[in-house]
RODO-160879 format. One record per residue: residue in three letters; chain; x, y, z of N, C-alpha, C, O in turn. Coordinates in pm, 1 decimal. Example, Ala and Ser with C-alpha at 12.3 -4.5 7.8 and 13.67 -1.06 7.14 Angstrom:
2
{ALA, A, {1319.0, -569.0, 780.0}, {1230.0, -450.0, 780.0}, {1320.0, -330.0, 780.0}, {1423.6, -331.9, 846.5}}
{SER, A, {1285.0, -225.0, 708.0}, {1367.0, -106.0, 714.0}, {1290.0, 3.0, 787.0}, {1340.9, 113.8, 803.9}}
//
This chain:
78
{UNK, A, {935.4, 2273.5, -2699.0}, {872.3, 2153.2, -2654.0}, {831.9, 2071.7, -2776.5}, {782.8, 2126.1, -2875.4}}
{UNK, A, {853.2, 1940.7, -2768.1}, {820.1, 1850.4, -2876.8}, {678.6, 1796.5, -2859.9}, {635.7, 1763.7, -2749.3}}
{UNK, A, {609.1, 1788.3, -2969.0}, {473.0, 1735.2, -2967.5}, {481.5, 1586.8, -3001.0}, {553.9, 1547.2, -3092.3}}
{UNK, A, {407.3, 1505.0, -2926.8}, {410.0, 1360.5, -2944.3}, {267.6, 1311.0, -2967.4}, {175.7, 1349.5, -2895.1}}
{UNK, A, {249.6, 1226.7, -3066.9}, {118.0, 1170.8, -3096.8}, {123.4, 1021.4, -3066.7}, {210.5, 950.0, -3116.4}}
{UNK, A, {28.6, 974.9, -2984.2}, {22.2, 833.7, -2947.7}, {-106.7, 772.9, -3001.9}, {-210.3, 838.9, -3009.2}}
{UNK, A, {-97.9, 646.5, -3039.4}, {-216.3, 572.9, -3079.4}, {-235.5, 461.4, -2977.8}, {-155.1, 368.5, -2970.3}}
{UNK, A, {-344.3, 471.3, -2898.6}, {-371.4, 371.4, -2795.7}, {-519.3, 333.2, -2800.4}, {-600.6, 402.7, -2861.1}}
{UNK, A, {-552.3, 223.2, -2736.2}, {-692.0, 178.7, -2729.3}, {-777.9, 284.1, -2661.3}, {-730.7, 357.9, -2574.8}}
{UNK, A, {-903.1, 290.3, -2700.7}, {-996.4, 385.9, -2640.9}, {-1011.0, 363.0, -2491.2}, {-1019.2, 458.9, -2414.4}}
{UNK, A, {-1014.3, 237.2, -2448.9}, {-1029.6, 205.9, -2306.4}, {-909.1, 254.8, -2226.5}, {-924.1, 305.9, -2115.5}}
{UNK, A, {-791.5, 239.3, -2282.4}, {-669.7, 285.3, -2215.0}, {-668.1, 437.4, -2207.2}, {-630.4, 494.2, -2104.7}}
{UNK, A, {-708.7, 502.6, -2314.2}, {-713.7, 649.3, -2315.0}, {-811.9, 700.7, -2210.8}, {-783.7, 798.7, -2141.9}}
{UNK, A, {-925.9, 636.1, -2198.8}, {-1024.9, 678.0, -2099.2}, {-972.5, 656.9, -1957.5}, {-991.8, 741.1, -1869.9}}
{UNK, A, {-907.4, 545.5, -1936.7}, {-848.8, 518.1, -1805.0}, {-743.4, 624.2, -1771.4}, {-739.1, 673.7, -1658.8}}
{UNK, A, {-659.9, 658.7, -1867.1}, {-557.3, 761.2, -1845.6}, {-620.9, 896.2, -1813.6}, {-572.4, 968.7, -1726.7}}
{UNK, A, {-728.5, 930.2, -1883.0}, {-798.5, 1056.8, -1855.8}, {-853.8, 1058.6, -1713.1}, {-843.4, 1159.0, -1642.7}}
{UNK, A, {-913.2, 945.0, -1671.2}, {-968.4, 937.4, -1535.1}, {-858.5, 951.2, -1429.7}, {-875.4, 1021.9, -1330.4}}
{UNK, A, {-746.5, 883.5, -1452.1}, {-635.1, 891.2, -1356.5}, {-583.0, 1033.5, -1349.2}, {-558.0, 1084.6, -1240.0}}
{UNK, A, {-566.5, 1097.5, -1462.5}, {-518.6, 1236.0, -1464.1}, {-616.7, 1327.0, -1391.2}, {-575.8, 1415.8, -1316.4}}
{UNK, A, {-744.2, 1305.2, -1412.9}, {-845.7, 1387.3, -1347.2}, {-844.2, 1364.1, -1196.5}, {-856.7, 1459.7, -1119.9}}
{UNK, A, {-829.2, 1239.0, -1152.1}, {-822.7, 1208.9, -1009.2}, {-701.1, 1273.3, -943.7}, {-706.2, 1314.5, -827.8}}
{UNK, A, {-594.0, 1281.5, -1017.7}, {-470.9, 1342.9, -964.5}, {-467.8, 1493.7, -985.5}, {-371.5, 1561.4, -949.5}}
{UNK, A, {-575.7, 1544.6, -1044.8}, {-588.8, 1688.2, -1071.9}, {-471.2, 1740.9, -1154.7}, {-406.5, 1839.9, -1120.9}}
{UNK, A, {-447.9, 1670.7, -1262.7}, {-342.5, 1710.9, -1354.7}, {-389.6, 1686.6, -1497.1}, {-489.4, 1618.4, -1520.4}}
{UNK, A, {-317.2, 1742.8, -1590.7}, {-351.8, 1721.5, -1730.6}, {-300.9, 1584.6, -1774.6}, {-212.2, 1526.1, -1712.4}}
{UNK, A, {-358.9, 1536.1, -1882.1}, {-313.0, 1409.2, -1938.0}, {-168.4, 1421.8, -1985.9}, {-89.3, 1328.5, -1971.8}}
{UNK, A, {-134.9, 1537.0, -2042.1}, {3.5, 1562.2, -2084.3}, {99.8, 1550.0, -1966.5}, {205.2, 1487.5, -1978.7}}
{UNK, A, {64.1, 1609.4, -1852.5}, {151.0, 1604.9, -1734.1}, {164.1, 1462.1, -1682.0}, {271.5, 1420.8, -1638.4}}
{UNK, A, {54.1, 1387.0, -1686.8}, {58.0, 1247.6, -1642.5}, {154.4, 1165.6, -1726.8}, {239.0, 1093.9, -1673.3}}
{UNK, A, {141.9, 1176.1, -1858.2}, {229.3, 1100.5, -1948.9}, {373.9, 1145.0, -1933.2}, {464.2, 1061.4, -1930.3}}
{UNK, A, {396.9, 1274.6, -1923.0}, {533.5, 1323.7, -1905.8}, {593.9, 1271.6, -1775.7}, {711.3, 1234.7, -1772.8}}
{UNK, A, {515.4, 1268.3, -1668.6}, {564.0, 1215.5, -1541.3}, {600.1, 1068.3, -1550.2}, {700.3, 1024.1, -1494.0}}
{UNK, A, {516.9, 992.5, -1621.7}, {546.1, 850.3, -1638.6}, {675.7, 829.5, -1716.0}, {756.5, 743.4, -1681.1}}
{UNK, A, {695.1, 908.2, -1820.1}, {817.3, 896.1, -1899.7}, {938.8, 940.8, -1819.1}, {1044.7, 878.6, -1827.3}}
{UNK, A, {924.8, 1047.4, -1741.8}, {1035.7, 1093.4, -1656.8}, {1076.6, 985.0, -1557.0}, {1195.1, 969.6, -1527.7}}
{UNK, A, {980.3, 910.4, -1505.2}, {1010.1, 806.3, -1406.5}, {1078.4, 684.8, -1466.8}, {1137.6, 605.4, -1393.6}}
{UNK, A, {1071.9, 668.3, -1598.1}, {1138.2, 554.3, -1661.2}, {1287.9, 557.3, -1634.2}, {1347.9, 453.3, -1607.0}}
{UNK, A, {1348.2, 674.0, -1641.2}, {1491.1, 687.1, -1616.6}, {1524.2, 649.7, -1473.0}, {1623.3, 581.1, -1447.9}}
{UNK, A, {1442.3, 694.0, -1378.8}, {1464.4, 662.4, -1238.4}, {1453.7, 511.9, -1216.7}, {1535.4, 453.3, -1145.7}}
{UNK, A, {1353.4, 449.3, -1277.5}, {1336.7, 304.8, -1264.6}, {1455.7, 230.4, -1322.6}, {1501.0, 131.2, -1265.4}}
{UNK, A, {1507.0, 277.7, -1436.5}, {1624.0, 214.3, -1496.8}, {1745.2, 225.7, -1405.3}, {1821.5, 130.3, -1390.6}}
{UNK, A, {1763.0, 342.0, -1344.1}, {1874.8, 361.5, -1252.7}, {1862.5, 270.7, -1131.3}, {1961.3, 212.2, -1086.8}}
{UNK, A, {1742.0, 258.8, -1077.8}, {1721.4, 172.3, -961.8}, {1745.1, 26.2, -998.5}, {1804.1, -48.6, -920.6}}
{UNK, A, {1699.6, -14.4, -1115.9}, {1721.9, -152.3, -1160.3}, {1871.2, -178.5, -1177.4}, {1920.4, -285.1, -1140.5}}
{UNK, A, {1942.3, -82.4, -1232.6}, {2086.8, -96.2, -1248.1}, {2156.8, -105.2, -1113.9}, {2250.5, -183.3, -1097.4}}
{UNK, A, {2111.5, -24.9, -1017.5}, {2171.2, -27.3, -884.1}, {2145.0, -162.7, -817.2}, {2234.7, -220.0, -755.4}}
{UNK, A, {2021.4, -213.6, -829.8}, {1990.5, -343.8, -770.6}, {2074.6, -454.6, -834.2}, {2122.8, -543.6, -764.0}}
{UNK, A, {2092.2, -450.0, -964.3}, {2173.3, -550.7, -1033.0}, {2318.6, -541.6, -988.4}, {2383.9, -643.8, -967.7}}
{UNK, A, {2368.9, -420.5, -973.7}, {2505.5, -401.3, -927.8}, {2523.7, -452.2, -784.7}, {2624.3, -515.7, -753.1}}
{UNK, A, {2426.4, -423.9, -699.3}, {2432.5, -472.9, -560.9}, {2430.3, -625.5, -557.0}, {2503.2, -686.9, -479.0}}
{UNK, A, {2347.3, -686.2, -640.5}, {2339.9, -832.5, -644.8}, {2471.7, -891.8, -694.2}, {2516.1, -995.0, -643.8}}
{UNK, A, {2533.8, -827.6, -791.7}, {2662.4, -874.8, -842.3}, {2770.3, -862.2, -735.4}, {2850.2, -953.9, -716.7}}
{UNK, A, {2773.0, -748.8, -665.1}, {2868.7, -731.0, -555.6}, {2850.7, -838.5, -449.0}, {2948.2, -893.5, -397.9}}
{UNK, A, {2725.4, -867.8, -416.0}, {2697.4, -970.2, -315.3}, {2743.8, -1107.3, -362.6}, {2798.3, -1184.7, -283.9}}
{UNK, A, {2722.6, -1138.6, -491.3}, {2766.5, -1268.7, -542.8}, {2918.9, -1278.7, -540.6}, {2973.3, -1385.6, -512.9}}
{UNK, A, {2988.3, -1168.7, -569.6}, {3134.3, -1169.6, -561.1}, {3179.0, -1192.2, -416.9}, {3274.8, -1265.0, -390.9}}
{UNK, A, {3108.0, -1128.7, -324.0}, {3145.6, -1141.9, -183.3}, {3127.3, -1286.8, -137.8}, {3211.5, -1340.8, -66.2}}
{UNK, A, {3016.8, -1349.6, -179.7}, {2989.1, -1486.7, -137.9}, {3079.9, -1588.0, -206.9}, {3116.4, -1689.0, -146.8}}
{UNK, A, {3116.3, -1562.7, -329.9}, {3193.0, -1660.1, -407.0}, {3343.6, -1646.3, -389.7}, {3417.4, -1739.4, -421.9}}
{UNK, A, {3390.6, -1534.3, -340.5}, {3534.9, -1515.2, -331.9}, {3590.0, -1585.9, -208.4}, {3525.7, -1592.6, -103.6}}
{UNK, A, {3709.0, -1637.2, -224.4}, {3777.4, -1706.2, -115.3}, {3906.3, -1631.0, -85.1}, {3966.9, -1572.6, -174.9}}
{UNK, A, {3947.8, -1632.4, 38.9}, {4073.1, -1562.9, 71.0}, {4191.1, -1637.6, 9.3}, {4195.5, -1760.6, 10.3}}
{UNK, A, {4283.7, -1564.0, -42.6}, {4405.0, -1622.6, -97.5}, {4506.7, -1635.7, 14.6}, {4500.3, -1564.5, 114.9}}
{UNK, A, {4599.1, -1726.3, -3.7}, {4701.1, -1747.1, 98.3}, {4786.2, -1622.3, 117.9}, {4803.4, -1541.8, 26.3}}
{UNK, A, {4837.4, -1608.4, 235.3}, {4923.6, -1494.9, 265.9}, {5058.8, -1510.4, 199.5}, {5092.6, -1618.1, 150.5}}
{UNK, A, {5132.9, -1407.5, 197.9}, {5265.2, -1415.0, 135.4}, {5360.2, -1490.7, 228.7}, {5357.9, -1470.7, 350.1}}
{UNK, A, {5442.8, -1576.7, 171.5}, {5532.4, -1658.4, 254.5}, {5660.2, -1585.3, 295.8}, {5753.3, -1649.3, 344.6}}
{UNK, A, {5667.1, -1457.6, 278.2}, {5783.6, -1380.3, 318.6}, {5738.3, -1258.9, 397.1}, {5623.8, -1215.3, 385.0}}
{UNK, A, {5826.4, -1205.5, 475.9}, {5795.6, -1088.0, 556.3}, {5847.0, -960.7, 492.3}, {5781.3, -856.7, 495.8}}
{UNK, A, {5966.5, -970.6, 433.4}, {6026.6, -853.2, 371.1}, {6067.7, -886.5, 228.9}, {6086.3, -1002.8, 193.3}}
{UNK, A, {6080.9, -786.3, 151.5}, {6111.3, -804.5, 9.8}, {6247.9, -872.6, -7.7}, {6264.9, -955.6, -97.0}}
{UNK, A, {6342.1, -838.3, 75.3}, {6476.6, -895.8, 61.1}, {6475.4, -1047.4, 78.3}, {6562.9, -1115.4, 24.8}}
{UNK, A, {6379.8, -1101.1, 150.7}, {6372.4, -1245.8, 170.4}, {6346.3, -1319.1, 38.4}, {6378.9, -1437.2, 26.3}}
{UNK, A, {6288.4, -1251.4, -59.7}, {6262.5, -1313.6, -188.7}, {6393.6, -1348.7, -259.7}, {6399.4, -1445.3, -335.7}}
{UNK, A, {6497.3, -1270.9, -235.0}, {6623.9, -1290.2, -304.8}, {6719.5, -1380.8, -229.7}, {6828.3, -1410.2, -279.2}}
{UNK, A, {6681.1, -1425.8, -110.9}, {6767.2, -1513.2, -30.0}, {6754.5, -1658.3, -73.3}, {6825.4, -1743.3, -19.5}}
{UNK, A, {6668.5, -1689.7, -166.7}, {6648.3, -1828.7, -206.1}, {6766.4, -1888.3, -274.0}, {6763.1, -2005.1, -312.6}}
//
């Protein structure tokens, strides 16, 4: 396990201690949980961006005309 040292404001540290105590967990566990959730948040943000891009493609795309021939051999009859 890697040891990490953070420098934060005293007020923020006290708030973090209170939150950890309310959740009945250690401050280490609280910080580790927050960091673990960063990856999940990034994945969700990526998924939302991908969904928005797919939707924009769906809205902006237009149907192309159909092929003017029925069979391949008709292409060579010209």
